C-alpha positions as CSV (number, residue, x, y, z in Angstrom):
1,M,5.1,-7.2,25.9
2,T,2.5,-6.6,28.5
3,G,-0.7,-4.5,28.1
4,T,-4.1,-5.0,26.7
5,P,-4.8,-6.9,23.4
6,F,-5.5,-3.6,21.7
7,L,-2.1,-2.2,22.7
8,R,-0.4,-5.4,21.5
9,Q,-2.1,-5.1,18.2
10,C,-1.0,-1.5,18.0
11,F,2.6,-2.5,18.7
12,V,2.9,-5.1,16.0
13,T,1.0,-2.9,13.5
14,S,3.4,0.0,14.2
15,G,6.3,-2.1,12.8
16,I,4.3,-2.8,9.6
17,A,3.2,0.8,9.3
18,L,6.8,2.1,9.7
19,N,8.1,-0.3,7.1
20,I,5.3,0.1,4.5
21,S,5.3,3.9,4.9
22,Q,8.8,3.9,3.5
23,I,7.0,4.4,0.2
24,G,6.4,8.0,1.4
25,L,10.1,8.6,2.0
26,V,11.3,6.7,-1.1
27,L,9.0,8.4,-3.6
28,A,9.2,11.9,-2.2
29,Y,13.0,11.5,-1.8
30,S,13.2,12.1,-5.6
31,V,12.3,15.8,-4.9
32,A,15.4,16.2,-2.9
33,I,18.0,14.1,-4.6
34,V,17.2,14.8,-8.2
35,N,17.1,18.6,-7.8
36,Q,20.3,18.6,-5.8
37,L,22.2,16.3,-8.1
38,Q,21.3,18.5,-11.1
39,D,23.0,21.4,-9.4
40,P,26.3,22.2,-11.3
41,D,28.2,22.2,-8.0
42,S,27.1,18.7,-7.1
43,S,29.7,16.0,-6.5
44,I,27.6,13.6,-8.6
45,S,26.2,15.0,-11.8
46,I,23.0,13.8,-13.5
47,D,20.9,14.9,-16.5
48,D,17.1,14.9,-16.9
49,E,17.0,11.3,-18.2
50,C,19.1,10.0,-15.3
51,G,16.9,12.0,-12.9
52,S,13.7,10.4,-14.3
53,W,15.2,6.9,-13.7
54,I,16.1,7.8,-10.1
55,S,12.4,8.8,-9.6
56,A,11.0,5.7,-11.5
57,L,13.4,3.0,-10.5
58,P,11.6,2.0,-7.3
59,G,8.5,1.5,-9.4
60,I,10.3,-1.1,-11.6
61,A,11.9,-2.9,-8.6
62,L,8.5,-3.1,-6.9
63,A,7.5,-5.7,-9.5
64,F,10.5,-7.9,-8.5
65,G,9.6,-7.7,-4.8
66,N,6.0,-8.5,-5.7
67,M,7.0,-11.6,-7.6
68,A,9.2,-12.8,-4.8
69,V,6.7,-12.2,-2.0
70,A,4.5,-15.2,-2.6
71,G,7.3,-17.7,-2.2
72,T,8.8,-15.7,0.7
73,M,5.6,-15.5,2.6
74,A,4.9,-19.2,2.0
75,K,8.3,-20.5,2.9
76,C,9.6,-18.0,5.4
77,G,6.3,-16.7,6.9
78,R,4.8,-13.3,7.3
79,R,7.2,-12.1,10.0
80,R,10.4,-12.9,8.2
81,T,9.1,-11.4,5.0
82,N,8.6,-8.2,6.9
83,I,12.0,-8.3,8.5
84,L,13.6,-9.0,5.1
85,S,11.8,-6.0,3.6
86,S,13.1,-3.7,6.4
87,I,16.7,-4.9,6.0
88,L,16.6,-4.4,2.2
89,S,15.4,-0.8,2.7
90,F,18.0,-0.2,5.4
91,V,20.8,-1.4,3.0
92,G,19.3,0.8,0.2
93,W,19.6,3.9,2.4
94,I,23.1,3.0,3.4
95,L,24.2,2.7,-0.2
96,I,22.7,6.0,-1.1
97,L,24.2,7.6,2.0
98,F,27.8,6.6,1.0
99,A,27.3,6.8,-2.8
100,D,30.2,8.3,-4.7
101,D,28.7,7.5,-8.1
102,V,25.2,7.5,-9.5
103,I,25.3,3.7,-10.0
104,W,25.2,3.2,-6.2
105,I,22.2,5.5,-6.0
106,F,20.5,3.3,-8.7
107,I,21.3,0.1,-6.7
108,G,20.1,1.7,-3.5
109,R,16.8,2.8,-5.1
110,F,16.4,-0.6,-6.7
111,L,16.8,-2.3,-3.3
112,Q,14.3,0.1,-1.8
113,G,11.8,-0.8,-4.6
114,I,12.2,-4.5,-3.9
115,S,11.7,-3.8,-0.2
116,L,8.5,-1.9,-1.0
117,G,7.3,-4.7,-3.3
118,L,7.6,-7.2,-0.4
119,I,5.9,-5.0,2.2
120,L,3.2,-3.4,0.1
121,T,2.1,-6.9,-0.7
122,S,2.5,-8.5,2.6
123,G,1.9,-5.6,4.9
124,P,-1.9,-5.2,4.7
125,V,-2.2,-9.0,4.8
126,I,-0.1,-9.2,8.0
127,V,-2.1,-6.4,9.7
128,G,-5.4,-8.1,8.7
129,E,-4.2,-11.3,10.3
130,Y,-2.9,-9.6,13.4
131,T,-6.0,-7.5,14.2
132,S,-9.5,-7.9,15.5
133,P,-12.4,-7.1,13.0
134,K,-13.4,-4.2,15.2
135,Y,-9.9,-2.6,15.1
136,R,-8.8,-3.9,11.7
137,G,-10.1,-0.9,9.6
138,T,-8.6,1.7,11.9
139,L,-5.2,-0.1,12.2
140,L,-5.0,-0.6,8.5
141,T,-5.7,3.1,8.0
142,V,-2.7,3.8,10.3
143,I,-0.5,2.7,7.3
144,S,-1.8,5.6,5.2
145,V,-1.3,8.0,8.1
146,A,2.3,6.9,8.4
147,I,2.8,7.3,4.6
148,S,1.4,10.8,4.7
149,A,3.5,11.7,7.7
150,K,6.7,10.5,6.0
151,T,5.8,12.3,2.8
152,L,5.4,15.5,4.7
153,T,8.6,14.9,6.6
154,M,10.5,14.3,3.3
155,H,9.2,17.4,1.6
156,M,10.2,19.5,4.6
157,M,13.7,17.9,4.7
158,A,14.0,18.4,0.9
159,S,13.5,22.1,1.4
160,Y,16.3,22.6,3.9
161,L,18.7,19.6,4.1
162,K,21.3,18.0,1.8
163,W,20.4,14.6,0.3
164,R,23.0,12.7,2.2
165,L,21.8,14.0,5.6
166,I,18.3,13.1,4.6
167,A,19.5,9.5,3.7
168,F,21.1,9.3,7.1
169,I,17.8,10.3,8.9
170,C,15.9,7.8,6.8
171,T,18.4,5.1,7.8
172,I,17.7,5.7,11.5
173,I,13.9,5.6,10.9
174,N,14.3,2.3,9.1
175,F,16.4,0.8,11.9
176,V,13.5,1.4,14.3
177,A,11.2,-0.5,12.0
178,V,13.6,-3.4,11.9
179,L,13.7,-3.6,15.8
180,I,9.9,-3.6,16.1
181,C,9.6,-6.3,13.5
182,L,12.2,-8.5,15.3
183,Y,10.1,-8.3,18.5
184,S,6.8,-9.1,16.7
185,P,5.4,-12.7,16.5
186,E,4.4,-14.6,13.5
187,T,0.7,-14.2,12.6
188,P,-1.8,-16.7,13.9
189,S,-3.0,-17.5,10.3
190,A,0.5,-18.3,9.1
191,L,1.2,-20.5,12.1
192,A,-2.1,-22.4,11.6
193,H,-1.4,-22.8,7.9
194,K,1.9,-24.5,8.8
195,G,0.2,-26.8,11.3
196,K,1.6,-25.1,14.4
197,Y,-1.8,-25.0,16.1
198,D,-0.6,-24.6,19.7
199,D,1.6,-21.7,18.7
200,C,-1.3,-20.3,16.7
201,K,-3.6,-20.4,19.8
202,K,-0.9,-18.8,22.0
203,V,-0.2,-15.9,19.6
204,Y,-3.9,-15.4,18.8
205,R,-4.9,-15.1,22.5
206,W,-1.8,-12.9,23.1
207,L,-3.0,-10.5,20.4
208,R,-6.8,-10.8,20.8
209,G,-7.4,-11.9,24.3
210,N,-10.2,-14.5,25.0
211,D,-13.1,-12.7,23.5
212,E,-12.8,-13.9,19.9
213,E,-12.6,-17.7,20.3
214,Q,-15.0,-18.5,17.5
215,E,-12.8,-16.9,14.9
216,L,-9.9,-18.9,16.3
217,K,-11.9,-22.1,16.0
218,D,-12.8,-21.4,12.4
219,L,-9.2,-20.6,11.6
220,I,-7.9,-23.9,13.0
221,K,-10.7,-25.9,11.4
222,T,-10.1,-24.4,8.0
223,S,-6.3,-24.7,8.3
224,T,-6.7,-28.4,9.3
225,E,-8.7,-29.2,6.2
226,L,-6.2,-27.4,4.0
227,N,-3.2,-29.1,5.6
228,Q,-4.9,-32.5,5.3
229,S,-5.3,-32.0,1.5
230,K,-1.6,-31.2,1.3
231,H,-0.6,-34.4,3.0
232,N,-2.4,-36.3,0.3
233,L,0.3,-35.3,-2.1
234,V,3.2,-36.7,-0.1
235,N,3.2,-40.2,-1.7
236,Q,3.0,-38.9,-5.3
237,T,5.9,-39.0,-7.8
238,I,7.5,-35.7,-8.8
239,T,5.7,-35.7,-12.1
240,E,2.4,-36.4,-10.5
241,T,3.1,-33.7,-7.9
242,V,4.0,-31.1,-10.6
243,R,1.0,-32.0,-12.7
244,C,-1.3,-31.8,-9.6
245,K,0.1,-28.4,-8.6
246,L,-0.4,-27.0,-12.1
247,D,-4.0,-28.3,-12.1
248,N,-4.6,-26.9,-8.7
249,L,-3.2,-23.5,-9.9
250,K,-5.6,-23.4,-12.8
251,M,-8.4,-24.4,-10.5
252,T,-7.4,-21.8,-8.0
253,F,-7.7,-18.9,-10.5
254,K,-11.2,-20.1,-11.5
255,K,-12.5,-19.8,-7.9
256,K,-14.7,-16.8,-7.2
257,E,-12.9,-16.2,-3.9
258,V,-9.6,-15.8,-5.8
259,Y,-10.3,-14.0,-9.1
260,K,-12.9,-11.5,-7.7
261,P,-10.6,-10.2,-4.9
262,L,-7.7,-9.9,-7.5
263,I,-9.9,-7.8,-9.8
264,I,-11.1,-5.7,-6.9
265,S,-7.7,-5.1,-5.5
266,L,-6.2,-4.2,-8.9
267,H,-8.9,-1.6,-9.6
268,L,-8.8,-0.2,-6.1
269,Y,-5.1,0.5,-6.5
270,M,-5.7,2.0,-9.9
271,I,-8.0,4.4,-8.2
272,S,-5.3,5.2,-5.7
273,Y,-2.4,5.5,-8.1
274,W,-4.3,7.4,-10.8
275,S,-6.0,9.7,-8.3
276,G,-3.3,12.4,-8.7
277,M,-1.5,11.7,-5.5
278,P,1.7,10.2,-7.0
279,A,1.9,13.3,-9.3
280,I,1.7,15.6,-6.3
281,S,4.1,13.5,-4.1
282,V,6.8,12.9,-6.7
283,F,6.4,16.0,-8.9
284,P,5.0,18.5,-6.5
285,I,6.6,21.7,-7.8
286,I,5.3,21.2,-11.4
287,T,1.8,20.1,-10.3
288,V,1.2,22.6,-7.6
289,T,2.5,25.5,-9.6
290,K,0.2,24.7,-12.5
291,I,-2.8,24.6,-10.2
292,V,-2.2,27.6,-7.8
293,G,0.1,29.7,-10.0
294,T,3.5,31.3,-9.2
295,E,2.3,34.1,-6.9
296,M,2.3,31.9,-3.8
297,N,5.2,30.4,-1.9
298,I,5.2,27.0,-3.6
299,P,7.4,25.1,-1.0
300,M,5.0,26.3,1.8
301,V,2.0,25.3,-0.3
302,I,3.5,21.8,-0.8
303,M,4.0,21.4,2.9
304,S,0.5,22.6,3.7
305,V,-0.9,20.0,1.2
306,D,1.1,17.3,3.0
307,L,-0.2,18.5,6.4
308,I,-3.8,18.4,5.1
309,R,-3.2,15.0,3.8
310,L,-1.8,13.8,7.2
311,L,-4.7,15.4,9.1
312,S,-7.2,13.9,6.7
313,N,-5.7,10.4,7.2
314,F,-6.2,10.8,11.0
315,L,-9.8,11.7,10.2
316,A,-10.0,8.6,7.9
317,M,-9.1,6.4,10.9
318,Y,-12.4,7.5,12.6
319,I,-14.5,7.4,9.3
320,V,-13.3,3.9,8.4
321,K,-14.4,2.7,11.8
322,K,-17.8,4.3,11.5
323,F,-18.9,3.9,7.9
324,K,-19.3,1.0,5.5
325,R,-16.4,0.4,3.1
326,R,-18.6,0.5,-0.1
327,L,-20.2,3.8,0.8
328,L,-16.8,5.3,1.6
329,I,-15.2,4.3,-1.7
330,Y,-18.1,5.5,-3.7
331,C,-18.2,8.9,-2.0
332,T,-14.5,9.7,-1.7
333,A,-13.6,8.3,-5.2
334,G,-16.5,10.1,-6.7
335,V,-15.4,13.5,-5.2
336,N,-11.8,12.7,-6.2
337,I,-12.9,12.1,-9.9
338,A,-15.0,15.3,-9.9
339,L,-12.0,17.3,-8.6
340,L,-9.7,15.8,-11.3
341,F,-12.0,17.1,-14.0
342,L,-12.6,20.4,-12.2
343,I,-8.9,21.1,-11.9
344,A,-8.3,20.0,-15.5
345,G,-11.0,22.4,-16.7
346,Y,-9.8,25.2,-14.5
347,V,-6.2,25.0,-15.7
348,Y,-7.4,24.6,-19.3
349,L,-9.4,27.8,-19.2
350,I,-6.5,29.7,-17.7
351,E,-4.1,28.3,-20.3
352,K,-6.5,29.4,-23.1
353,N,-6.8,32.8,-21.5
354,V,-10.6,32.4,-21.1
355,I,-10.3,33.2,-17.4
356,I,-7.7,34.8,-15.1
357,G,-6.4,32.3,-12.5
358,K,-6.9,33.1,-8.9
359,P,-4.4,31.5,-6.5
360,V,-7.1,31.1,-3.8
361,I,-9.4,29.1,-6.2
362,G,-6.5,26.8,-7.2
363,L,-5.6,26.4,-3.6
364,I,-9.2,25.4,-2.6
365,L,-9.4,22.9,-5.5
366,L,-6.1,21.4,-4.5
367,Y,-7.0,21.1,-0.8
368,V,-10.4,19.5,-1.5
369,H,-8.7,17.1,-3.9
370,I,-6.1,16.1,-1.3
371,L,-8.9,15.7,1.3
372,S,-10.8,13.2,-0.9
373,I,-7.7,11.2,-1.7
374,A,-6.5,11.1,1.9
375,I,-9.8,10.0,3.3
376,G,-10.7,7.4,0.6
377,S,-8.5,6.7,-2.4
378,L,-5.3,6.4,-0.4
379,P,-6.3,4.3,2.8
380,L,-9.2,2.2,1.5
381,P,-7.2,0.1,-1.1
382,L,-4.8,-0.8,1.8
383,V,-7.7,-1.6,4.2
384,I,-9.8,-3.7,1.7
385,S,-6.8,-5.5,0.3
386,G,-5.9,-6.6,3.8
387,E,-9.3,-8.2,4.1
388,I,-10.4,-9.9,0.9
389,F,-7.8,-12.5,-0.1
390,P,-8.5,-16.2,0.8
391,L,-6.5,-18.1,3.4
392,E,-5.4,-20.9,1.2
393,S,-3.9,-18.7,-1.5
394,R,-3.4,-15.5,0.4
395,S,0.4,-15.3,-0.4
396,M,0.0,-16.0,-4.1
397,T,-3.1,-13.8,-4.7
398,S,-1.7,-10.8,-2.8
399,S,1.5,-11.2,-4.8
400,V,-0.2,-11.3,-8.2
401,S,-2.3,-8.3,-7.2
402,A,0.8,-6.3,-6.1
403,V,2.7,-7.1,-9.3
404,L,-0.2,-5.6,-11.3
405,S,-0.5,-2.7,-9.0
406,S,3.3,-1.9,-9.0
407,L,3.2,-1.8,-12.8
408,N,0.4,0.8,-12.5
409,L,2.6,2.9,-10.2
410,F,5.6,2.6,-12.6
411,I,3.5,3.6,-15.5
412,V,2.1,6.6,-13.6
413,L,5.6,7.8,-12.6
414,K,7.3,7.1,-15.9
415,T,4.6,8.7,-18.1
416,F,3.9,11.8,-16.1
417,S,6.6,13.9,-17.7
418,L,5.7,12.7,-21.2
419,L,2.0,13.3,-20.7
420,Y,2.6,16.7,-19.1
421,N,4.9,17.9,-21.8
422,N,2.4,16.9,-24.5
423,T,-1.0,17.6,-22.9
424,N,-0.2,19.9,-20.0
425,I,-1.7,19.2,-16.5
426,Y,-5.3,19.4,-17.8
427,G,-4.6,16.5,-20.2
428,V,-2.9,14.5,-17.4
429,Y,-5.8,15.0,-14.9
430,S,-8.5,14.3,-17.6
431,L,-6.9,11.0,-18.4
432,Y,-6.6,10.2,-14.7
433,G,-10.3,11.0,-14.2
434,V,-11.3,8.6,-17.0
435,I,-9.2,5.8,-15.6
436,C,-10.7,6.3,-12.1
437,I,-14.2,6.2,-13.4
438,Y,-13.6,2.9,-15.1
439,S,-12.0,1.5,-12.0
440,L,-14.8,2.7,-9.7
441,V,-17.4,1.0,-11.9
442,I,-15.6,-2.4,-11.7
443,V,-15.2,-2.1,-7.9
444,A,-18.9,-1.2,-7.5
445,L,-19.9,-4.3,-9.4
446,L,-17.7,-6.8,-7.4
447,L,-16.9,-5.5,-3.9
448,P,-19.0,-6.9,-1.0
449,E,-19.2,-5.1,2.3
450,T,-16.3,-6.2,4.5
451,K,-16.6,-3.9,7.6
452,D,-16.6,-5.8,11.0
453,K,-16.5,-9.2,9.3
454,S,-13.9,-11.9,10.0
455,L,-11.5,-12.8,7.2
456,L,-13.2,-16.2,6.9
457,D,-16.6,-14.7,6.7
458,I,-15.5,-12.4,3.9
459,E,-13.9,-15.4,2.1
460,N,-17.2,-17.3,2.4
461,E,-19.1,-14.4,1.0
462,F,-17.0,-14.5,-2.2
463,K,-17.8,-18.2,-2.3
464,S,-21.5,-17.4,-2.0
465,K,-21.7,-19.5,1.1
466,V,-24.0,-18.6,4.0
467,T,-21.9,-17.8,7.0
468,R,-22.8,-20.2,9.7
469,N,-24.0,-19.1,13.1
470,R,-21.2,-17.7,15.3
471,D,-22.5,-19.6,18.3
472,E,-21.8,-23.0,16.8
473,S,-18.8,-24.9,18.2
474,T,-16.3,-27.1,16.4
475,D,-14.6,-30.2,17.8
476,V,-11.3,-29.7,15.9
477,F,-10.5,-26.8,18.3
478,L,-10.9,-29.0,21.4
């Protein structure tokens, strides 16, 4: 591909964004398929329990994809992991498209969940390794823009199209992602980690041009040191090798540059998943109706919410480029938490007949809530998780983080109906607010500023090392 380095970074990022944004289609697809299959005239009949499993199954399968991604990224590389994820999602949509029994829908949803587990873990890492520090925040935010766009698209299709036709359209979208991934190169970090230094330099300069040579020197120097330590294990016996690897694993999780990013990432995704967005995306009719009432056209309100989310994500691309990460997460998560409690209090007062609900008030609360999520709680976990994991154990740490995060998502999706039936929406949102407060406190204590820093500089900051002068040269590069 010809063009400027920025356009090349946009091209390779678009494949990741199309793939990872499948989460918007997969989760929101529940709105279409569950409601239509519960129709008495449907060719495939399901009850409420079956419908809840169709909604929650991708969340379970996410964990399997998360657990597999470390080995897949280490053995096959970033690029092939992305391709595998795209193919699994493609097959999942095909199975749903031609399903004549609910079991095939279950299998398709499970494959989609595994695909999401692979790409939600590897996607931010891949984008972080592809992109320049000055573009990294913006291009990582593109992922959340794509997720919002696909959520809006799915909610629109769910209102007018049959579930099989929707599955066919999603199959076409996924096929485009597969093609882009096939034409994208392996990341420079992965090539350097495998000792392919010439290929690393070639791909790095193809992506970045010749203006960021110091980061390339640092990358090769660090990778050379890591690869040299691996060669020292070659002459050991199998028992010695296993013992050494177990000891290394224990030591790895004791390193500040490993356990701190893991804790940060887990709590960032807790802010994202417990922000209220999954409830609005997967159970929009219940949630929106409780907040704005029944006097408005609920499908139109849902689509307007999705449109605001999408436009806010575009705004986030600019804001992430201009403002510090820490300031953004404090402000947006703080507003998000305030809105969770405000909405909970508003609905509670209506339910107890203390006040009379006004649709316009509920609509304003809902819109501001979505605005705070779309600018901060949704994109920032993706952005920061793509920046903070160390090179040596990036596959493993991102995998562990994603396993814990996917369990969060599954718990949110599976418990929503239970919590709603027992505590109403005000109980659900109050619990979400408490969890987000706890998560934000942990992030505030541990997260360093990452804006405009190279990945190695961020790693060194976790190590408490002073980043050396960027003007220094290194002989290993020559």
